[in-house]
PAKOL-321178 format. One record per residue (C-alpha): residue number from 1; residue in one letter; x, y, z. Coordinates in steps of 0.02 Angstrom, whole numbers. Layout:
N
<rec NUM a <X Y Z>>,
...
//
This chain:
422
<rec 1 x <-658 62 -1738>>,
<rec 2 x <-815 129 -1655>>,
<rec 3 x <-770 246 -1512>>,
<rec 4 x <-880 160 -1383>>,
<rec 5 x <-784 -2 -1408>>,
<rec 6 x <-623 82 -1349>>,
<rec 7 x <-694 101 -1173>>,
<rec 8 x <-589 208 -1055>>,
<rec 9 x <-414 136 -1079>>,
<rec 10 x <-381 97 -1263>>,
<rec 11 x <-192 114 -1239>>,
<rec 12 x <-114 20 -1095>>,
<rec 13 x <49 73 -1013>>,
<rec 14 x <177 -44 -937>>,
<rec 15 x <270 38 -795>>,
<rec 16 x <443 -21 -751>>,
<rec 17 x <486 -111 -590>>,
<rec 18 x <656 -103 -506>>,
<rec 19 x <785 -238 -488>>,
<rec 20 x <747 -344 -335>>,
<rec 21 x <831 -466 -217>>,
<rec 22 x <712 -591 -136>>,
<rec 23 x <745 -728 -11>>,
<rec 24 x <817 -770 160>>,
<rec 25 x <973 -670 196>>,
<rec 26 x <943 -545 55>>,
<rec 27 x <961 -396 170>>,
<rec 28 x <1138 -453 213>>,
<rec 29 x <1186 -390 39>>,
<rec 30 x <1144 -208 76>>,
<rec 31 x <1324 -149 100>>,
<rec 32 x <1387 -232 -57>>,
<rec 33 x <1240 -166 -159>>,
<rec 34 x <1265 9 -89>>,
<rec 35 x <1445 4 -148>>,
<rec 36 x <1390 -50 -321>>,
<rec 37 x <1270 98 -329>>,
<rec 38 x <1405 219 -274>>,
<rec 39 x <1339 262 -101>>,
<rec 40 x <1459 367 6>>,
<rec 41 x <1345 446 135>>,
<rec 42 x <1162 396 150>>,
<rec 43 x <1007 440 248>>,
<rec 44 x <936 281 325>>,
<rec 45 x <749 315 343>>,
<rec 46 x <641 210 456>>,
<rec 47 x <498 217 580>>,
<rec 48 x <481 127 746>>,
<rec 49 x <612 -8 716>>,
<rec 50 x <753 69 817>>,
<rec 51 x <779 -42 968>>,
<rec 52 x <740 -203 875>>,
<rec 53 x <923 -218 824>>,
<rec 54 x <881 -219 639>>,
<rec 55 x <922 -36 606>>,
<rec 56 x <1086 -51 701>>,
<rec 57 x <1126 -211 604>>,
<rec 58 x <1098 -127 436>>,
<rec 59 x <1196 27 488>>,
<rec 60 x <1340 -88 533>>,
<rec 61 x <1333 -177 366>>,
<rec 62 x <1339 -10 274>>,
<rec 63 x <1481 59 379>>,
<rec 64 x <1579 -102 353>>,
<rec 65 x <1575 -58 168>>,
<rec 66 x <1632 120 206>>,
<rec 67 x <1461 200 183>>,
<rec 68 x <1426 337 311>>,
<rec 69 x <1249 333 382>>,
<rec 70 x <1133 466 452>>,
<rec 71 x <974 394 532>>,
<rec 72 x <801 471 524>>,
<rec 73 x <677 364 623>>,
<rec 74 x <523 475 641>>,
<rec 75 x <419 418 490>>,
<rec 76 x <237 395 539>>,
<rec 77 x <109 276 466>>,
<rec 78 x <16 358 322>>,
<rec 79 x <174 463 297>>,
<rec 80 x <146 648 317>>,
<rec 81 x <212 790 211>>,
<rec 82 x <317 851 358>>,
<rec 83 x <403 680 371>>,
<rec 84 x <454 695 189>>,
<rec 85 x <515 874 207>>,
<rec 86 x <614 831 366>>,
<rec 87 x <702 686 277>>,
<rec 88 x <746 796 129>>,
<rec 89 x <810 933 244>>,
<rec 90 x <919 808 338>>,
<rec 91 x <987 741 173>>,
<rec 92 x <1039 915 117>>,
<rec 93 x <1105 969 288>>,
<rec 94 x <1212 813 307>>,
<rec 95 x <1274 821 127>>,
<rec 96 x <1213 646 84>>,
<rec 97 x <1208 565 -87>>,
<rec 98 x <1089 418 -66>>,
<rec 99 x <948 337 33>>,
<rec 100 x <914 171 118>>,
<rec 101 x <736 142 183>>,
<rec 102 x <699 6 310>>,
<rec 103 x <518 -34 348>>,
<rec 104 x <349 -50 267>>,
<rec 105 x <258 53 138>>,
<rec 106 x <252 213 240>>,
<rec 107 x <441 215 253>>,
<rec 108 x <468 177 69>>,
<rec 109 x <339 306 15>>,
<rec 110 x <410 443 126>>,
<rec 111 x <584 408 58>>,
<rec 112 x <523 412 -121>>,
<rec 113 x <445 580 -83>>,
<rec 114 x <606 646 -5>>,
<rec 115 x <702 598 -162>>,
<rec 116 x <580 700 -267>>,
<rec 117 x <599 851 -151>>,
<rec 118 x <789 839 -154>>,
<rec 119 x <793 831 -344>>,
<rec 120 x <677 982 -357>>,
<rec 121 x <774 1103 -247>>,
<rec 122 x <668 1081 -92>>,
<rec 123 x <496 1113 -165>>,
<rec 124 x <352 1059 -54>>,
<rec 125 x <306 877 -82>>,
<rec 126 x <121 919 -100>>,
<rec 127 x <160 1002 -266>>,
<rec 128 x <187 829 -339>>,
<rec 129 x <12 761 -309>>,
<rec 130 x <-44 671 -467>>,
<rec 131 x <28 587 -620>>,
<rec 132 x <210 614 -671>>,
<rec 133 x <222 783 -586>>,
<rec 134 x <410 775 -557>>,
<rec 135 x <519 850 -692>>,
<rec 136 x <693 791 -643>>,
<rec 137 x <729 606 -671>>,
<rec 138 x <895 616 -580>>,
<rec 139 x <836 567 -406>>,
<rec 140 x <965 506 -279>>,
<rec 141 x <985 316 -278>>,
<rec 142 x <877 220 -155>>,
<rec 143 x <886 44 -83>>,
<rec 144 x <721 -8 -5>>,
<rec 145 x <727 -148 124>>,
<rec 146 x <549 -206 149>>,
<rec 147 x <498 -276 319>>,
<rec 148 x <313 -315 285>>,
<rec 149 x <212 -423 167>>,
<rec 150 x <90 -291 113>>,
<rec 151 x <134 -129 28>>,
<rec 152 x <228 -171 -131>>,
<rec 153 x <293 8 -132>>,
<rec 154 x <470 -57 -155>>,
<rec 155 x <408 -129 -321>>,
<rec 156 x <298 8 -392>>,
<rec 157 x <300 183 -465>>,
<rec 158 x <169 241 -338>>,
<rec 159 x <187 332 -174>>,
<rec 160 x <56 400 -55>>,
<rec 161 x <76 554 55>>,
<rec 162 x <-41 640 179>>,
<rec 163 x <-57 828 151>>,
<rec 164 x <-75 916 320>>,
<rec 165 x <-44 1097 269>>,
<rec 166 x <-132 1148 108>>,
<rec 167 x <-311 1206 85>>,
<rec 168 x <-355 1024 47>>,
<rec 169 x <-289 959 212>>,
<rec 170 x <-312 834 283>>,
<rec 171 x <-297 748 115>>,
<rec 172 x <-207 589 64>>,
<rec 173 x <-144 592 -113>>,
<rec 174 x <-74 462 -231>>,
<rec 175 x <77 505 -336>>,
<rec 176 x <110 399 -491>>,
<rec 177 x <279 446 -559>>,
<rec 178 x <401 359 -676>>,
<rec 179 x <545 446 -585>>,
<rec 180 x <515 370 -412>>,
<rec 181 x <542 180 -423>>,
<rec 182 x <682 131 -307>>,
<rec 183 x <854 82 -369>>,
<rec 184 x <849 -87 -283>>,
<rec 185 x <716 -176 -182>>,
<rec 186 x <760 -306 -50>>,
<rec 187 x <632 -428 18>>,
<rec 188 x <690 -547 153>>,
<rec 189 x <554 -655 233>>,
<rec 190 x <657 -677 391>>,
<rec 191 x <628 -492 428>>,
<rec 192 x <441 -525 431>>,
<rec 193 x <446 -649 575>>,
<rec 194 x <430 -514 707>>,
<rec 195 x <276 -431 633>>,
<rec 196 x <132 -430 760>>,
<rec 197 x <-19 -536 717>>,
<rec 198 x <-139 -391 689>>,
<rec 199 x <-19 -297 574>>,
<rec 200 x <17 -458 480>>,
<rec 201 x <-170 -475 448>>,
<rec 202 x <-192 -293 398>>,
<rec 203 x <-44 -298 278>>,
<rec 204 x <-107 -463 207>>,
<rec 205 x <-272 -381 160>>,
<rec 206 x <-174 -243 76>>,
<rec 207 x <-97 -380 -32>>,
<rec 208 x <-269 -452 -69>>,
<rec 209 x <-327 -280 -124>>,
<rec 210 x <-173 -257 -232>>,
<rec 211 x <-204 -424 -315>>,
<rec 212 x <-391 -416 -340>>,
<rec 213 x <-413 -237 -397>>,
<rec 214 x <-308 -250 -557>>,
<rec 215 x <-393 -415 -597>>,
<rec 216 x <-563 -329 -609>>,
<rec 217 x <-500 -157 -660>>,
<rec 218 x <-569 -66 -811>>,
<rec 219 x <-390 -46 -868>>,
<rec 220 x <-401 -234 -907>>,
<rec 221 x <-213 -253 -928>>,
<rec 222 x <-182 -433 -981>>,
<rec 223 x <1 -442 -925>>,
<rec 224 x <-58 -410 -747>>,
<rec 225 x <-190 -546 -742>>,
<rec 226 x <-83 -697 -703>>,
<rec 227 x <11 -611 -562>>,
<rec 228 x <-150 -540 -491>>,
<rec 229 x <-239 -707 -484>>,
<rec 230 x <-87 -795 -410>>,
<rec 231 x <-74 -658 -280>>,
<rec 232 x <-253 -691 -225>>,
<rec 233 x <-220 -878 -216>>,
<rec 234 x <-62 -856 -112>>,
<rec 235 x <-151 -744 12>>,
<rec 236 x <-296 -865 30>>,
<rec 237 x <-176 -1010 60>>,
<rec 238 x <-50 -925 174>>,
<rec 239 x <-115 -773 267>>,
<rec 240 x <-201 -868 407>>,
<rec 241 x <-42 -967 441>>,
<rec 242 x <66 -811 436>>,
<rec 243 x <-47 -729 566>>,
<rec 244 x <-66 -876 685>>,
<rec 245 x <102 -961 654>>,
<rec 246 x <216 -809 641>>,
<rec 247 x <375 -913 628>>,
<rec 248 x <306 -1021 487>>,
<rec 249 x <441 -993 356>>,
<rec 250 x <338 -1060 211>>,
<rec 251 x <190 -947 250>>,
<rec 252 x <299 -794 273>>,
<rec 253 x <393 -828 112>>,
<rec 254 x <235 -856 13>>,
<rec 255 x <160 -695 81>>,
<rec 256 x <321 -605 33>>,
<rec 257 x <300 -667 -145>>,
<rec 258 x <113 -627 -142>>,
<rec 259 x <153 -448 -93>>,
<rec 260 x <287 -431 -227>>,
<rec 261 x <189 -501 -374>>,
<rec 262 x <28 -414 -324>>,
<rec 263 x <120 -249 -328>>,
<rec 264 x <185 -296 -500>>,
<rec 265 x <4 -324 -551>>,
<rec 266 x <-64 -158 -491>>,
<rec 267 x <89 -60 -549>>,
<rec 268 x <20 -68 -727>>,
<rec 269 x <-152 -145 -699>>,
<rec 270 x <-220 -11 -585>>,
<rec 271 x <-315 -7 -421>>,
<rec 272 x <-492 42 -370>>,
<rec 273 x <-598 109 -230>>,
<rec 274 x <-540 -14 -98>>,
<rec 275 x <-386 96 -98>>,
<rec 276 x <-482 257 -126>>,
<rec 277 x <-589 226 29>>,
<rec 278 x <-435 179 128>>,
<rec 279 x <-344 337 78>>,
<rec 280 x <-493 443 128>>,
<rec 281 x <-519 362 298>>,
<rec 282 x <-335 373 344>>,
<rec 283 x <-331 555 286>>,
<rec 284 x <-464 598 414>>,
<rec 285 x <-419 476 553>>,
<rec 286 x <-240 415 524>>,
<rec 287 x <-298 233 534>>,
<rec 288 x <-189 95 464>>,
<rec 289 x <-197 79 274>>,
<rec 290 x <-205 -111 275>>,
<rec 291 x <-339 -111 410>>,
<rec 292 x <-442 9 305>>,
<rec 293 x <-421 -104 153>>,
<rec 294 x <-475 -254 255>>,
<rec 295 x <-637 -168 306>>,
<rec 296 x <-675 -99 134>>,
<rec 297 x <-630 -250 29>>,
<rec 298 x <-786 -360 47>>,
<rec 299 x <-899 -208 19>>,
<rec 300 x <-807 -155 -137>>,
<rec 301 x <-803 -333 -206>>,
<rec 302 x <-991 -340 -182>>,
<rec 303 x <-1009 -170 -267>>,
<rec 304 x <-898 -215 -414>>,
<rec 305 x <-951 -393 -450>>,
<rec 306 x <-1107 -340 -544>>,
<rec 307 x <-994 -262 -677>>,
<rec 308 x <-897 -423 -709>>,
<rec 309 x <-966 -582 -632>>,
<rec 310 x <-847 -692 -733>>,
<rec 311 x <-692 -610 -659>>,
<rec 312 x <-762 -629 -485>>,
<rec 313 x <-795 -812 -522>>,
<rec 314 x <-607 -826 -551>>,
<rec 315 x <-573 -736 -386>>,
<rec 316 x <-685 -860 -296>>,
<rec 317 x <-585 -1005 -366>>,
<rec 318 x <-422 -921 -318>>,
<rec 319 x <-491 -899 -141>>,
<rec 320 x <-515 -1088 -135>>,
<rec 321 x <-702 -1096 -168>>,
<rec 322 x <-779 -1239 -266>>,
<rec 323 x <-885 -1155 -399>>,
<rec 324 x <-915 -1305 -511>>,
<rec 325 x <-1093 -1306 -575>>,
<rec 326 x <-1131 -1131 -512>>,
<rec 327 x <-1186 -986 -619>>,
<rec 328 x <-1066 -840 -635>>,
<rec 329 x <-1176 -739 -517>>,
<rec 330 x <-1178 -873 -382>>,
<rec 331 x <-992 -904 -403>>,
<rec 332 x <-955 -718 -384>>,
<rec 333 x <-1054 -715 -223>>,
<rec 334 x <-939 -854 -159>>,
<rec 335 x <-791 -736 -182>>,
<rec 336 x <-871 -607 -68>>,
<rec 337 x <-916 -742 58>>,
<rec 338 x <-735 -804 58>>,
<rec 339 x <-671 -627 90>>,
<rec 340 x <-792 -606 235>>,
<rec 341 x <-739 -773 308>>,
<rec 342 x <-555 -725 296>>,
<rec 343 x <-593 -560 380>>,
<rec 344 x <-683 -643 525>>,
<rec 345 x <-549 -777 543>>,
<rec 346 x <-419 -641 564>>,
<rec 347 x <-522 -534 684>>,
<rec 348 x <-539 -385 568>>,
<rec 349 x <-661 -257 643>>,
<rec 350 x <-837 -268 573>>,
<rec 351 x <-832 -88 512>>,
<rec 352 x <-737 75 535>>,
<rec 353 x <-833 128 690>>,
<rec 354 x <-785 -38 771>>,
<rec 355 x <-598 -5 760>>,
<rec 356 x <-519 -23 931>>,
<rec 357 x <-339 -16 991>>,
<rec 358 x <-212 -106 883>>,
<rec 359 x <-23 -121 877>>,
<rec 360 x <65 45 843>>,
<rec 361 x <-99 138 816>>,
<rec 362 x <-73 325 794>>,
<rec 363 x <-257 369 782>>,
<rec 364 x <-289 530 878>>,
<rec 365 x <-105 565 911>>,
<rec 366 x <18 694 845>>,
<rec 367 x <-64 814 722>>,
<rec 368 x <-218 703 729>>,
<rec 369 x <-247 748 911>>,
<rec 370 x <-329 904 837>>,
<rec 371 x <-403 848 672>>,
<rec 372 x <-440 664 706>>,
<rec 373 x <-490 550 848>>,
<rec 374 x <-439 388 932>>,
<rec 375 x <-605 316 871>>,
<rec 376 x <-718 340 721>>,
<rec 377 x <-885 388 797>>,
<rec 378 x <-1051 322 731>>,
<rec 379 x <-1136 486 775>>,
<rec 380 x <-1032 572 640>>,
<rec 381 x <-1082 449 506>>,
<rec 382 x <-1175 571 393>>,
<rec 383 x <-1030 694 394>>,
<rec 384 x <-905 554 363>>,
<rec 385 x <-1004 475 221>>,
<rec 386 x <-1005 642 132>>,
<rec 387 x <-823 690 155>>,
<rec 388 x <-755 514 126>>,
<rec 389 x <-859 492 -32>>,
<rec 390 x <-800 658 -102>>,
<rec 391 x <-619 611 -63>>,
<rec 392 x <-645 443 -151>>,
<rec 393 x <-710 526 -310>>,
<rec 394 x <-551 631 -321>>,
<rec 395 x <-430 490 -285>>,
<rec 396 x <-309 433 -420>>,
<rec 397 x <-355 250 -388>>,
<rec 398 x <-539 275 -432>>,
<rec 399 x <-532 288 -624>>,
<rec 400 x <-476 106 -637>>,
<rec 401 x <-614 39 -525>>,
<rec 402 x <-709 -106 -602>>,
<rec 403 x <-875 -16 -594>>,
<rec 404 x <-914 165 -635>>,
<rec 405 x <-915 273 -479>>,
<rec 406 x <-1033 417 -439>>,
<rec 407 x <-1073 500 -275>>,
<rec 408 x <-1241 412 -270>>,
<rec 409 x <-1168 239 -301>>,
<rec 410 x <-1016 253 -188>>,
<rec 411 x <-1096 335 -36>>,
<rec 412 x <-1192 177 15>>,
<rec 413 x <-1030 76 6>>,
<rec 414 x <-946 203 119>>,
<rec 415 x <-1093 203 240>>,
<rec 416 x <-1092 13 253>>,
<rec 417 x <-905 17 282>>,
<rec 418 x <-930 141 424>>,
<rec 419 x <-1076 62 518>>,
<rec 420 x <-1137 -94 426>>,
<rec 421 x <-1086 -273 459>>,
<rec 422 x <-1093 -445 377>>,
//
């Protein structure tokens, strides 16, 4: 075969996904499942959920099955290296043997990272930036109870950590590691009912990014295509209802499934620069990952569609657009228009410099009181275009992007995301 016909990914790799429990009441099984996995004393890792009653409920269910529990509830959004190291230190100090994570992607990712640290004698988590950097497959068992329809981390072999201490800092890195999938994932749509409207929207756009990026990825992994396209369709049909009718069981359940299958799609089908831009912006400003994806998604779709109009025609149909009789180019443009309409319907900020206060925002707080800001300022746009673009080009999501990425081609996308509008 001629070499140029192989393109970049001649050999595809299917990455395993963990066993999962999905449906109403699934989280009630946590004690029983912990017993089956041999849990005796676990770290329960979470974020800001203490006080909702959920953490206490799960602790009770574990203790009822004679599993001792030590709670760590300080995980931040865009989990930081120090969160990971603190969890691992607590695990060792309390002589634990297992983990339960309760929350969204930040909680699951931080717990995955802590397992890697524990199984590598306390080495700094930032040493594991990259692909299959861990050497010990014997990580402690981990049950991940997911409380959002967004991340998919409970399904995948990926985890994302913010480096705050090395010479790269602030830097958000993506680990892809066959040793980190959880032992059991639990998705219960009833736990999603209490999600605030803005976070529901942000997480929903994370799902849309997870679904659409593998569908147009240069990895072109056929087993991911069906899940990816169905994920897009489910988001288009259900996200508005989940945001504006938070107790709508059907919408919440369908978004749960959209999140799950879209993560299955990207787990082997890859991501792209929607995620790379999001990682960069949150590295510098600690803004919400799903919010970043929501702002970047229409711009990246517009950037990528010229590389594969036919695939974007399919995305337009999945978004509910009637593309009968249209050329592939015109149909692809409908996909971008549908994404923009969804963004406006859900009150997504027009660009990064338009981000205002939102639920549980940590922008400009903690470590970011020194290195970040509560607002992304338009007067810093030239500096931000440069540093964000450079971060994007080094991100592990970028090689799978549907269109080749260079500094010159990506910088305008970043600039429009910062100050442009549709």
